[in-house]
C-alpha positions as CSV (number, residue, x, y, z in Angstrom):
1,M,59.8,99.5,115.5
2,S,60.6,100.5,112.0
3,I,62.9,103.2,111.1
4,G,60.8,106.2,110.1
5,E,60.9,109.9,110.4
6,K,58.4,112.6,109.6
7,D,59.1,116.0,108.1
8,R,57.0,119.1,108.5
9,T,54.5,118.0,105.9
10,E,53.9,114.8,107.8
11,L,55.6,112.6,105.2
12,Q,57.1,109.4,106.5
13,K,60.4,108.0,105.4
14,S,60.3,104.2,105.7
15,H,63.3,101.9,105.3
16,L,62.7,98.5,103.8
17,D,64.9,95.4,103.4
18,V,64.3,93.9,99.9
19,L,66.2,90.6,99.6
20,G,64.9,90.1,96.0
21,I,67.1,92.9,94.7
22,C,69.8,91.5,92.4
23,C,70.7,94.3,90.0
24,I,69.6,97.6,88.5
25,S,66.6,96.0,86.7
26,E,65.0,95.2,90.0
27,A,65.7,98.8,91.1
28,A,63.8,100.0,88.0
29,L,61.0,97.6,88.7
30,I,60.7,98.7,92.4
31,E,60.7,102.4,91.4
32,R,57.9,101.8,88.8
33,I,55.6,99.7,90.9
34,L,55.9,102.0,94.0
35,M,55.5,105.3,92.2
36,S,52.2,104.2,90.8
37,P,50.1,104.2,94.0
38,K,48.9,107.5,95.4
39,G,50.7,108.8,98.5
40,V,54.3,107.7,97.4
41,H,56.4,110.8,96.9
42,N,59.9,109.3,96.4
43,V,61.6,106.0,96.1
44,S,65.4,105.4,96.5
45,V,66.8,102.0,95.9
46,H,70.3,100.9,97.1
47,V,71.3,97.7,95.3
48,P,74.4,96.8,97.3
49,S,72.7,96.8,100.7
50,K,69.4,95.5,99.2
51,S,67.5,98.4,100.8
52,V,64.8,100.8,99.7
53,I,63.8,104.1,101.3
54,V,60.3,105.2,100.5
55,T,59.0,108.7,101.3
56,H,55.2,108.5,101.6
57,D,52.1,109.9,103.2
58,P,51.1,107.3,105.9
59,A,47.5,108.5,105.7
60,M,47.2,107.4,102.1
61,I,49.5,104.4,102.0
62,S,51.0,102.5,104.9
63,E,54.3,100.6,105.3
64,A,52.4,97.3,105.3
65,Q,50.7,98.2,101.9
66,I,54.1,99.1,100.4
67,V,55.6,95.8,101.6
68,A,52.6,93.9,100.1
69,I,53.1,95.6,96.8
70,L,56.7,94.6,96.6
71,N,56.0,91.0,97.8
72,S,53.4,90.6,95.0
73,A,56.4,90.7,92.7
74,K,58.2,88.1,94.9
75,L,60.8,90.6,96.0
76,E,60.9,89.4,99.6
77,A,60.4,92.8,101.2
78,S,60.0,93.6,104.9
79,V,60.2,96.7,107.1
80,R,63.7,97.0,108.5
81,E,63.9,96.4,112.2
82,L,66.2,98.6,114.2
83,G,69.6,97.0,114.9
84,T,69.1,94.1,112.6
85,V,70.0,93.1,109.0
86,K,67.6,90.6,107.6
87,N,68.6,87.7,105.6
88,R,66.3,84.7,105.6
89,R,68.5,82.7,103.1
90,T,70.6,80.8,105.6
91,W,70.0,77.6,103.5
92,P,68.9,77.2,99.9
93,S,65.1,77.1,99.5
94,P,63.5,73.6,99.5
95,F,62.6,74.1,95.8
96,T,66.3,74.6,95.0
97,V,67.3,71.5,97.0
98,V,64.6,69.3,95.3
99,S,65.5,70.7,91.9
100,G,69.2,69.7,92.5
101,V,68.3,66.2,93.7
102,L,66.0,65.6,90.7
103,L,68.7,66.9,88.3
104,L,71.3,64.6,89.9
105,L,68.9,61.6,89.6
106,S,68.3,62.4,85.9
107,L,71.9,61.6,85.2
108,T,71.1,57.9,85.8
109,K,69.5,58.0,82.3
110,F,72.6,56.3,81.1
111,W,71.5,53.2,82.9
112,F,67.7,53.7,82.8
113,K,66.6,56.0,80.0
114,P,63.2,57.1,81.4
115,M,65.1,58.8,84.2
116,H,65.9,61.7,81.9
117,W,62.3,63.0,82.5
118,L,63.3,63.9,86.0
119,A,65.3,66.8,84.5
120,L,61.9,68.3,83.5
121,G,60.9,67.8,87.1
122,A,63.9,69.8,88.2
123,V,62.8,72.6,85.9
124,V,59.2,72.6,87.1
125,T,60.4,72.6,90.8
126,G,62.9,75.4,90.5
127,L,61.2,77.6,88.0
128,P,58.1,79.1,89.6
129,Q,59.8,82.0,91.4
130,V,61.7,82.9,88.3
131,V,58.4,82.9,86.3
132,V,56.6,85.2,88.8
133,R,59.5,87.7,88.9
134,S,59.9,87.7,85.1
135,F,56.2,88.3,84.5
136,A,56.3,91.2,87.1
137,T,59.2,92.9,85.2
138,I,57.7,92.2,81.8
139,Q,54.5,93.9,82.9
140,Q,56.5,97.0,83.7
141,K,58.3,96.7,80.3
142,I,61.6,95.7,81.9
143,L,63.8,92.8,80.8
144,D,65.8,91.4,83.7
145,I,67.9,88.3,84.3
146,N,64.8,86.3,85.3
147,S,63.2,86.9,81.9
148,L,66.5,86.0,80.1
149,M,66.7,82.8,82.1
150,L,63.1,81.9,81.3
151,I,63.8,82.4,77.6
152,A,66.9,80.3,77.8
153,V,65.1,77.5,79.6
154,A,62.2,77.6,77.1
155,G,64.7,77.4,74.3
156,T,66.6,74.4,75.7
157,I,63.4,72.5,76.3
158,A,62.3,73.3,72.7
159,L,65.6,71.7,71.7
160,K,64.7,68.7,74.0
161,D,67.9,69.2,76.0
162,Y,66.1,68.6,79.3
163,E,69.3,68.1,81.4
164,E,70.6,71.5,80.2
165,A,67.3,73.2,81.1
166,G,67.4,71.6,84.6
167,C,71.0,72.6,84.9
168,I,70.2,76.2,84.1
169,V,67.4,76.4,86.6
170,F,69.4,74.7,89.4
171,L,72.6,76.7,88.9
172,F,70.7,80.0,88.7
173,A,69.0,79.3,92.0
174,L,72.1,78.1,93.7
175,A,74.3,81.0,92.4
176,E,71.6,83.5,93.6
177,W,71.6,81.9,97.0
178,L,75.4,82.0,97.2
179,E,75.4,85.7,96.1
180,S,72.8,86.6,98.9
181,M,74.9,84.8,101.5
182,T,78.1,86.6,100.4
183,S,76.5,90.0,100.3
184,Q,75.1,89.5,103.8
185,K,78.5,90.2,105.3
186,A,78.7,93.4,103.3
187,Q,75.1,94.4,104.4
188,I,75.9,93.8,108.1
189,T,78.9,96.1,107.9
190,M,77.3,98.7,105.8
191,S,74.2,98.8,108.0
192,A,76.1,98.9,111.3
193,L,76.3,102.7,111.3
194,M,72.6,103.0,110.4
195,N,71.7,101.0,113.5
196,M,74.1,102.9,115.9
197,A,71.7,105.6,117.1
198,P,70.3,104.6,120.5
199,Q,66.5,104.3,120.7
200,K,65.9,104.4,124.4
201,A,66.9,106.7,127.2
202,M,66.6,106.6,131.0
203,L,65.2,109.7,132.9
204,A,67.5,110.4,135.8
205,E,64.8,111.6,138.2
206,T,62.3,108.7,137.8
207,G,64.4,105.9,136.2
208,E,61.7,105.6,133.5
209,I,62.8,104.3,130.1
210,V,61.5,106.5,127.2
211,D,61.9,106.7,123.5
212,T,64.7,109.1,122.6
213,R,62.5,110.8,120.1
214,E,60.3,111.9,123.0
215,V,63.1,113.5,125.0
216,P,63.0,117.4,124.9
217,L,66.0,119.7,125.3
218,N,67.6,120.2,128.7
219,T,66.3,116.9,130.0
220,I,68.5,115.2,132.7
221,L,69.2,111.6,131.6
222,A,71.0,108.8,133.4
223,V,73.8,106.8,131.6
224,K,75.0,103.6,133.4
225,A,78.2,101.7,132.8
226,G,78.0,99.7,129.6
227,E,75.2,101.8,128.1
228,M,75.2,104.0,125.1
229,V,74.9,107.8,125.5
230,P,71.3,108.3,124.1
231,I,71.5,111.9,123.1
232,D,74.1,114.6,122.8
233,G,74.6,116.4,126.1
234,I,76.7,117.9,128.9
235,V,77.8,115.9,131.9
236,V,76.0,117.2,135.0
237,E,77.2,114.7,137.6
238,G,79.6,111.8,137.6
239,R,82.9,110.8,136.1
240,S,83.6,108.0,133.6
241,E,85.5,106.9,130.6
242,V,83.7,107.0,127.3
243,D,84.6,105.1,124.1
244,E,84.1,107.5,121.1
245,K,85.4,105.1,118.5
246,S,82.0,104.8,116.8
247,L,82.2,108.5,116.0
248,T,85.9,109.4,115.8
249,G,87.5,106.1,114.9
250,E,89.9,106.5,117.8
251,P,89.9,103.5,120.2
252,L,91.3,105.3,123.3
253,P,88.8,106.0,126.1
254,V,88.1,109.7,126.8
255,T,87.6,110.8,130.4
256,K,84.3,112.6,131.0
257,E,83.6,114.8,134.1
258,P,81.1,117.6,134.9
259,Q,80.8,120.1,132.0
260,S,82.3,117.6,129.5
261,A,80.4,117.2,126.2
262,V,79.2,113.7,125.3
263,W,77.7,112.5,122.1
264,A,75.0,110.0,121.2
265,G,76.2,106.6,120.1
266,T,79.3,106.6,122.3
267,L,79.7,104.0,125.0
268,N,80.0,104.7,128.7
269,L,82.7,102.2,129.8
270,N,82.9,102.2,133.6
271,G,81.0,104.9,135.5
272,Y,77.6,106.4,136.2
273,M,76.8,109.8,134.7
274,T,73.8,112.2,134.5
275,I,73.7,114.4,131.4
276,K,71.7,117.3,130.3
277,T,70.6,117.0,126.7
278,V,71.6,119.8,124.3
279,A,69.9,118.5,121.2
280,L,66.9,116.5,120.1
281,A,67.4,112.9,119.0
282,E,67.0,113.7,115.3
283,D,69.6,116.5,115.6
284,S,72.2,114.6,117.5
285,T,75.7,114.0,116.0
286,V,75.1,110.3,115.3
287,A,71.7,111.0,113.7
288,R,73.3,113.6,111.4
289,M,76.0,111.0,110.6
290,V,73.4,108.4,109.7
291,R,71.6,110.8,107.4
292,L,74.9,111.8,105.8
293,V,76.1,108.2,105.2
294,E,72.6,107.2,104.0
295,A,72.5,110.0,101.5
296,A,76.1,109.2,100.3
297,Q,75.3,105.6,99.7
298,H,72.1,106.4,97.8
299,S,73.9,108.9,95.6
300,T,75.5,107.9,92.3
301,S,79.0,108.6,91.3
302,R,80.2,109.7,87.9
303,T,81.7,106.3,87.1
304,Q,78.4,104.6,88.1
305,R,76.4,106.9,85.9
306,I,78.7,106.1,82.9
307,V,78.4,102.3,83.6
308,E,74.6,102.6,83.8
309,V,74.4,104.5,80.5
310,F,76.6,101.8,78.9
311,A,74.4,99.0,80.4
312,R,71.3,100.7,79.0
313,Y,72.6,100.1,75.5
314,Y,74.5,96.9,76.2
315,T,71.4,94.7,76.9
316,P,69.4,95.7,73.8
317,S,72.5,95.3,71.6
318,V,73.2,91.8,72.9
319,L,69.5,90.8,72.5
320,I,69.6,91.9,68.9
321,I,72.7,89.9,68.3
322,A,71.2,86.8,70.0
323,A,67.9,87.2,68.0
324,G,69.9,87.5,64.8
325,M,71.9,84.4,65.5
326,A,68.6,82.4,66.1
327,I,66.4,83.9,63.3
328,I,68.8,84.3,60.3
329,P,70.0,80.7,60.1
330,T,66.4,79.5,60.5
331,I,65.1,81.8,57.7
332,M,68.0,80.6,55.5
333,R,67.1,77.0,56.4
334,K,70.6,76.0,57.2
335,E,71.1,72.4,58.3
336,N,72.8,73.3,61.6
337,W,70.2,75.9,62.7
338,H,69.8,74.0,65.9
339,S,73.4,74.8,66.9
340,H,72.9,78.5,65.9
341,L,69.8,78.6,68.1
342,Y,71.8,77.0,71.0
343,M,74.5,79.6,70.5
344,S,72.0,82.4,70.5
345,L,70.7,81.2,73.9
346,V,74.2,81.3,75.3
347,V,74.7,84.8,74.1
348,L,71.2,85.7,75.5
349,I,72.2,84.7,79.0
350,C,75.2,87.0,78.7
351,A,72.9,89.9,77.9
352,C,72.2,90.7,81.6
353,P,74.6,93.4,82.9
354,C,74.0,92.7,86.6
355,A,77.6,92.3,87.6
356,L,78.7,95.3,85.5
357,V,76.1,97.6,86.9
358,L,76.9,96.4,90.5
359,S,80.6,96.8,90.0
360,T,80.7,100.5,90.9
361,P,78.0,101.0,93.6
362,I,79.0,98.0,95.7
363,A,82.7,99.1,95.8
364,T,81.7,102.7,96.6
365,A,79.2,101.6,99.3
366,C,81.9,99.4,101.0
367,A,84.4,102.2,100.8
368,L,82.0,104.7,102.3
369,S,81.1,102.3,105.1
370,R,84.8,101.7,105.8
371,T,85.6,105.4,106.0
372,A,82.5,106.0,108.2
373,S,83.5,103.2,110.6
374,E,86.9,104.9,110.9
375,G,85.4,108.3,111.7
376,V,85.5,109.9,108.3
377,L,82.2,111.0,106.6
378,V,82.3,111.3,102.8
379,K,79.2,113.0,101.3
380,G,79.2,110.8,98.2
381,G,81.1,108.4,95.9
382,D,82.0,111.3,93.6
383,F,84.1,113.0,96.3
384,L,85.8,109.8,97.2
385,E,86.8,109.2,93.5
386,T,87.9,112.9,93.2
387,L,90.0,112.6,96.4
388,A,91.8,109.7,94.9
389,R,92.9,111.9,91.9
390,V,93.8,115.2,93.7
391,R,97.2,116.6,92.7
392,I,97.5,119.4,95.2
393,V,96.3,119.7,98.9
394,A,96.0,123.1,100.7
395,F,96.1,123.1,104.5
396,D,94.8,125.8,106.8
397,K,97.3,126.4,109.7
398,T,95.5,127.0,112.9
399,G,93.6,124.0,114.2
400,T,94.6,121.9,111.1
401,I,98.4,121.7,110.8
402,T,98.7,123.0,114.3
403,S,96.7,121.7,117.4
404,G,94.8,124.9,117.8
405,K,95.7,125.0,121.5
406,F,97.3,128.4,121.9
407,S,99.3,129.6,124.8
408,V,99.9,133.3,125.5
409,A,103.6,133.9,125.6
410,E,103.5,137.6,126.5
411,M,101.1,140.5,126.8
412,V,102.2,144.1,126.5
413,C,100.3,147.2,127.4
414,L,101.2,149.8,124.7
415,I,99.7,152.9,126.4
416,E,100.7,154.6,129.5
417,E,97.5,155.9,131.1
418,D,96.5,155.6,134.7
419,D,93.0,154.2,134.0
420,I,94.3,151.5,131.6
421,S,96.3,148.8,133.4
422,L,97.3,145.4,132.3
423,D,94.5,143.8,134.3
424,M,92.0,146.1,132.7
425,L,93.3,145.1,129.3
426,L,93.0,141.5,130.3
427,Y,89.4,142.1,131.6
428,W,88.3,143.6,128.3
429,V,90.0,140.9,126.2
430,S,88.9,137.9,128.1
431,S,85.3,139.2,128.3
432,V,85.0,139.7,124.6
433,E,86.9,136.5,123.7
434,S,84.7,134.4,126.0
435,K,81.9,134.8,123.4
436,S,84.1,133.6,120.6
437,N,84.7,129.9,119.5
438,H,88.1,130.6,117.8
439,P,90.9,128.5,119.2
440,M,92.8,131.6,120.3
441,A,89.8,132.7,122.5
442,A,90.3,130.0,125.1
443,A,94.0,131.0,125.4
444,F,93.1,134.6,126.2
445,V,90.5,133.5,128.8
446,D,92.9,131.0,130.4
447,Y,95.7,133.6,130.5
448,G,93.4,136.1,132.2
449,R,92.3,133.6,134.8
450,S,95.9,132.7,135.5
451,R,96.3,136.3,136.6
452,Q,93.1,136.2,138.7
453,V,91.1,138.2,136.1
454,E,87.6,136.7,135.5
455,P,85.8,137.4,132.2
456,A,82.3,139.0,132.2
457,P,80.6,137.8,129.0
458,E,77.3,139.1,130.3
459,K,78.6,142.6,130.1
460,V,79.6,142.4,126.5
461,E,77.3,144.1,124.1
462,D,77.1,144.2,120.2
463,F,79.5,141.2,119.9
464,Q,80.7,140.7,116.3
465,N,83.0,138.2,114.7
466,F,85.0,139.1,111.6
467,P,86.5,135.9,110.0
468,G,90.1,136.2,109.2
469,E,90.4,139.5,111.2
470,G,89.2,139.2,114.8
471,V,86.3,140.1,117.1
472,Y,84.6,143.2,118.4
473,G,82.5,144.0,121.5
474,I,81.5,146.8,123.8
475,V,82.5,146.2,127.5
476,D,81.2,148.7,130.0
477,G,80.9,151.3,127.3
478,A,84.4,150.7,125.9
479,A,84.6,149.6,122.2
480,I,87.1,146.8,122.0
481,Y,88.6,145.4,118.8
482,I,90.9,142.3,119.1
483,G,92.6,140.8,116.1
484,N,95.5,140.9,113.6
485,K,96.8,143.9,111.6
486,K,93.7,143.9,109.3
487,M,91.6,144.6,112.4
488,A,93.3,148.0,112.6
489,L,91.6,149.2,109.5
490,R,88.2,148.2,110.8
491,A,89.0,150.0,114.1
492,G,90.1,153.1,112.2
493,C,93.7,152.8,113.4
494,N,96.3,153.9,110.8
495,S,99.2,151.7,111.9
496,V,100.4,149.2,114.5
497,P,103.8,148.9,116.1
498,N,106.5,146.6,114.7
499,I,107.2,144.0,117.3
500,N,110.4,142.0,117.5
501,E,108.5,138.9,118.5
502,Q,107.3,138.6,114.9
503,E,110.8,137.6,113.9
504,Q,110.4,134.6,116.3
505,G,107.4,133.4,114.4
506,A,104.8,134.1,117.1
507,T,101.2,134.8,116.2
508,L,100.4,138.4,117.2
509,A,97.1,139.8,118.3
510,Y,96.4,143.5,118.8
511,V,93.9,145.2,121.2
512,F,92.3,148.4,120.1
513,L,90.3,150.8,122.3
514,G,88.3,152.6,119.6
515,R,90.9,153.9,117.1
516,K,93.8,153.6,119.5
517,V,96.0,150.4,119.8
518,V,96.4,149.8,123.5
519,G,97.8,146.3,123.8
520,M,99.5,143.4,122.1
521,F,99.6,139.6,122.7
522,S,102.1,137.1,121.3
523,L,100.8,133.5,121.1
524,Y,102.3,130.2,120.1
525,D,100.6,127.1,118.7
526,E,102.4,123.8,118.3
527,V,102.3,121.6,115.2
528,R,100.3,118.4,115.5
529,H,102.4,115.3,116.1
530,S,101.0,113.5,113.0
531,A,101.3,116.5,110.6
532,L,104.9,115.9,109.4
533,G,104.3,112.2,108.8
534,V,101.1,112.8,106.9
535,I,102.6,115.5,104.7
536,R,105.5,113.2,103.8
537,E,103.2,110.4,102.9
538,L,101.1,112.7,100.7
539,K,104.2,113.9,98.9
540,K,105.1,110.2,98.3
541,L,101.8,110.0,96.5
542,G,102.9,112.8,94.2
543,I,100.7,115.5,95.9
544,K,101.9,119.1,96.2
545,I,101.4,120.7,99.7
546,V,100.3,124.3,100.1
547,L,99.7,126.3,103.4
548,L,97.0,128.9,103.4
549,T,96.8,131.0,106.6
550,G,95.5,134.3,107.8
551,D,98.5,134.6,110.2
552,G,101.6,136.5,109.4
553,H,104.4,135.2,107.2
554,A,106.7,134.7,110.2
555,A,104.3,132.5,112.0
556,A,103.7,130.4,108.8
557,T,107.4,130.1,108.3
558,R,107.9,128.9,111.8
559,V,105.3,126.2,111.2
560,N,107.1,125.1,108.0
561,D,110.4,125.0,110.0
562,Q,108.8,122.7,112.5
563,L,107.7,120.5,109.5
564,E,111.3,120.4,108.3
565,K,110.3,122.6,105.3
566,E,108.1,119.9,103.7
567,I,105.5,122.5,102.7
568,D,106.0,123.5,99.0
569,V,104.2,126.8,98.9
570,I,103.1,129.2,101.7
571,H,100.4,131.9,101.4
572,S,100.0,134.1,104.5
573,E,97.9,137.0,105.7
574,L,94.8,135.8,103.7
575,L,91.2,136.7,104.3
576,P,88.5,134.0,103.8
577,D,87.7,135.2,100.2
578,E,91.4,135.4,99.4
579,K,91.8,131.8,100.5
580,A,89.0,130.8,98.2
581,Q,90.6,132.7,95.3
582,K,93.9,130.9,95.9
583,I,92.0,127.6,95.7
584,V,90.4,128.7,92.3
585,D,93.8,129.6,91.0
586,M,95.3,126.3,92.1
587,K,92.5,124.4,90.3
588,K,93.3,126.2,87.1
589,S,97.1,125.6,87.4
590,H,97.3,122.2,88.9
591,G,94.0,120.4,88.4
592,L,92.0,118.7,91.1
593,T,92.5,120.4,94.5
594,A,91.6,119.5,98.0
595,M,91.4,121.9,100.9
596,V,91.7,120.9,104.6
597,G,90.5,123.3,107.2
598,D,88.5,123.7,110.4
599,G,87.2,127.2,111.0
600,I,84.5,129.6,109.8
601,N,87.1,131.5,107.8
602,D,87.9,128.2,105.9
603,A,84.3,127.7,104.7
604,P,84.6,129.6,101.4
605,A,87.8,127.8,100.5
606,L,86.3,124.4,101.5
607,A,83.3,125.1,99.2
608,A,85.5,126.3,96.3
609,A,87.8,123.2,96.4
610,D,87.1,120.1,94.4
611,V,87.1,118.3,97.7
612,G,86.8,120.3,101.0
613,V,87.9,118.4,104.1
614,A,86.8,119.7,107.5
615,M,88.3,118.8,110.9
616,G,85.0,117.8,112.6
617,A,86.1,117.3,116.2
618,S,87.5,120.8,116.7
619,G,86.1,122.5,113.7
620,S,83.1,124.7,113.3
621,A,79.7,123.6,112.1
622,I,79.9,126.0,109.2
623,A,83.1,124.4,108.0
624,S,81.6,120.9,108.2
625,E,78.5,122.0,106.3
626,A,80.7,123.6,103.5
627,S,83.0,120.6,103.2
628,H,82.6,117.4,101.3
629,V,84.5,115.2,103.7
630,T,84.5,115.5,107.5
631,L,87.1,114.0,109.8
632,M,85.4,113.3,113.1
633,S,88.6,113.4,115.0
634,D,91.6,115.7,114.9
635,D,93.9,113.1,113.5
636,L,95.3,114.1,110.1
637,R,96.2,110.5,109.5
638,Q,92.6,109.9,108.7
639,F,92.9,112.2,105.8
640,H,95.8,110.3,104.3
641,E,94.0,107.0,104.9
642,T,90.9,108.3,103.1
643,I,93.0,109.2,100.1
644,L,94.4,105.7,100.1
645,T,90.9,104.3,100.4
646,G,89.8,106.4,97.4
647,R,92.6,105.1,95.3
648,R,91.9,101.5,96.4
649,T,88.3,102.0,95.5
650,R,89.2,103.2,92.0
651,W,91.3,100.0,91.5
652,K,88.4,97.8,92.9
653,I,86.0,99.4,90.5
654,A,88.3,98.8,87.5
655,E,88.8,95.2,88.7
656,N,85.1,94.7,89.1
657,I,84.4,95.9,85.6
658,S,87.0,93.5,84.3
659,L,85.5,90.6,86.4
660,S,82.1,91.4,85.0
661,V,83.0,91.8,81.4
662,V,85.9,89.5,80.6
663,P,84.3,86.2,81.6
664,K,81.1,87.0,79.5
665,V,83.2,88.0,76.5
666,T,85.1,84.7,76.8
667,I,81.8,82.7,76.9
668,V,80.5,84.6,73.8
669,V,83.7,84.1,71.9
670,L,83.7,80.4,72.7
671,A,80.1,80.1,71.6
672,L,80.9,81.9,68.3
673,C,83.8,79.5,67.8
674,G,81.5,76.5,68.0
675,H,81.8,75.7,71.7
676,P,78.5,76.9,73.3
677,Y,78.3,76.0,77.0
678,M,74.9,76.9,78.5
679,W,75.8,75.9,82.0
680,A,79.0,77.9,81.8
681,A,77.1,80.9,80.7
682,V,74.8,80.7,83.7
683,L,77.8,80.2,86.1
684,V,79.6,83.1,84.6
685,D,76.6,85.4,84.8
686,M,75.9,84.7,88.4
687,G,79.5,84.0,89.4
688,A,80.5,87.4,88.1
689,C,78.2,89.0,90.6
690,L,79.6,86.8,93.3
691,L,83.2,87.8,92.4
692,V,82.3,91.5,92.2
693,I,80.7,91.4,95.7
694,M,83.6,89.5,97.2
695,N,86.2,91.7,95.6
696,S,84.5,94.8,96.8
697,M,84.3,93.5,100.3
698,L,88.0,93.5,100.5
699,L,87.6,97.3,101.0
700,L,85.7,96.5,104.2
701,G,88.6,94.2,105.3
702,I,86.2,91.3,105.9
703,W,88.1,88.6,104.0
704,N,91.6,89.8,105.1
705,G,90.6,90.1,108.8
706,K,91.0,93.9,109.0
707,G,87.3,94.7,109.3
708,K,86.5,92.9,112.5
709,S,84.3,94.8,114.9
710,P,86.2,96.6,117.6
711,V,83.2,96.3,120.0
712,C,84.7,93.4,122.0
713,Y,87.7,95.3,123.5
714,R,85.4,97.8,125.3
715,V,84.6,95.4,128.1
716,A,88.3,94.9,128.8
717,G,88.6,98.5,129.8
718,G,89.1,100.0,126.3
719,L,92.9,99.2,126.3
720,T,93.3,98.1,122.7
721,D,91.2,96.8,119.9
722,Q,93.1,93.5,119.7
723,Y,91.2,91.6,122.4
724,P,89.1,88.6,121.5
725,C,85.4,88.3,122.2
726,L,84.1,89.3,125.6
727,P,80.5,89.5,127.0
728,A,78.1,92.2,125.8
729,D,77.4,93.1,129.4
730,P,80.4,95.0,130.8
731,L,79.3,94.5,134.4
732,Y,81.1,91.1,134.3
733,K,84.3,91.1,136.3
734,F,87.5,89.1,136.1
735,L,87.2,86.5,138.9
736,K,90.3,84.4,138.4
737,V,93.6,84.9,136.7
738,T,95.8,81.8,136.4
739,G,99.1,81.0,134.8
740,E,102.5,82.2,135.5
741,D,103.3,83.3,132.0
742,T,103.2,87.1,132.1
743,S,102.5,87.3,128.4
744,E,99.2,85.5,128.5
745,S,96.7,84.4,131.1
746,T,93.4,82.6,131.2
747,V,90.5,84.6,132.4
748,D,87.2,83.1,133.5
749,I,84.2,85.3,133.1
750,H,81.0,84.1,134.7
751,E,79.7,86.2,137.6
752,P,78.0,89.6,137.1
753,L,79.1,92.4,139.3
754,L,75.7,94.2,139.8
755,R,72.8,92.4,138.2
756,A,71.8,88.7,138.1
757,E,70.6,88.5,134.5
758,V,73.2,89.2,131.9
759,K,73.8,88.3,128.3
760,P,76.6,85.8,128.0
761,T,77.4,86.7,124.4
762,C,79.7,89.1,122.6
763,A,78.1,92.4,121.5
764,C,79.5,92.1,118.0
765,C,79.7,88.5,117.0
766,Q,77.1,86.9,119.3
767,K,79.5,84.1,120.3
768,K,79.4,82.7,123.8
769,A,82.1,84.0,126.0
770,E,82.5,81.6,128.8
771,E,86.3,81.6,128.7
772,V,88.7,83.8,126.8
773,R,92.4,84.3,126.6
774,I,93.8,87.8,126.6
775,P,97.2,89.5,127.0
776,M,98.1,90.1,130.6
777,V,97.8,93.8,131.4
778,D,98.6,95.2,134.9
779,D,96.2,97.5,136.7
780,V,93.2,96.9,134.4
781,Y,90.9,97.3,137.4
């Protein structure tokens, strides 16, 4: 089954793996040859992942026809299969092997001179694919590395340097294979999120397995232990622990019970649940994540655009220089024109900017994949680069710096009338607040229930939400306003009483019955445990910290006291548009500005900032839509880590540009100094691509061991992500624990707990897991 989705105009979006993509020239070739046929509406090429997204009309052109068009240019295209990353280049092609053998045998010419003709055989054997690709690009008026290599080979043969020609062909093919093998690791990691969305679901009533795309709203599904939650839903029956690391980046299991929310793509660890779907498959959280990451990876950053413009002029300039080095000495009939021709061929090989063009997108793609795997969604490389350069960060208070879990400290009835009691006040407040999603609302409802007052949301009429002020509703004919001091103006009340609790830093909420203030609440909200550490780390990076809040100055000051006065500037009692204006002012005075928030009232400020960061787990959908970065969990440490990733990405891009430019400049300088090495030019050209890919993959943590998949630990009960490989089927149980050493024990895993047929391989690395060694942990089962 291919990855495809249809929009309202019945256009299909097809995802293709195209292994023949090497650099931007192939991207231009693909765009030109696919935009020619009728029925193709859009083509998006992503060079780092060697993937192409084609939006087309399936009635006019099918996926198979698109693949055939690409393969006619020897681009090795195929429809992407769900859950896989294709790479058929496990070994060099037979032609490459034969070419290498013939080249090696040709070196025996020193003992038997006719053997030098075998070098021509090496050229003939390894050249056909290069010829086909170069002709395909030349037909589209594109000059790529294949064309340049073909010219270089033709030139060396004209100079009767057959061994050099054979060496060019063999090294080019070998380096291309090594590059494809190296980039495979990056492709697997970058494609992991794309393949995370479950494709099948089990109907609870019949046990039938159906495609998730066919599941309507409010369908009851069954989720067994070890299975992925197929679609966002609410638990109807059952209790289990669910691993949400794929979405939030946090490895700890989360307990789910009836009425708990579950999300598609998360793993049910150890229980049986039935869930009622609350979204369609294409609208689920993981589906939206996939679309967001896909769009981010296929977007181009500012640095990438600059490099591509430079490359557009670099290749023609080098070609002109190479042509001049070959033609001018020949016209002037210089005696050493052969050496000048040879030097021009060396310079010609250096004309392809593959590594340079790849230097930015491969680093950006790896960084975006790394942040996504840690539960941070960045909407493009531009925002990651900007985040690395921010000089000032503004935080919202409620739900961002603080946990957003309010508790009502005290409630006071401010009017002495027989028909208005404290319970009546609680009834009005809890009923109206039960229709709000503000963090304070739950505190009001819980406080009412603690006093045996149940809310009646069905009796609330004309409910309205006023961001930065409060809420309004009519309950049993009574017009109830609940909010801060600014809500008094909306209610028509001229003043509110001064309360001593404000001096203690409590957040105050007033209750108005029409124009009359009838009650007052004082609430407290605790600072997040990670907030102080994150703010200190940001200040170490030279970033100024600002607090923007709609609460009173006393409440904001109390928060700063809890943060040991690490906040540099506090702005309190702000409406949403005032927060946005503060962001604009900070951009003018301090430069690049980031805003971190979670609520509807933060949306204007998030949109106004150079980088808006939304707290996705507890935040509103409007805030997430307005932001440029979304933290899928409530851990502020993710924000700090994303800034560090952005800074590391900038350094990697600079290193990649150096790795792609400096070696080629060195080869050209050596050639101009009378030391032209054709084989070295080929190695540098392809080796630079290899180095750029490997250097960028450090952002994924692949080479330094930090990017290993955390899937394996789930079978061990979700205790840590440090366990080694365990079977993919979590219904295995520990049968025998031996060894007296309490720090480590041998665990044999063989017998399934419920079913007879299981997969004795690890879910992430596919290694056999017959016996593993894990740290001894008490009470795992």
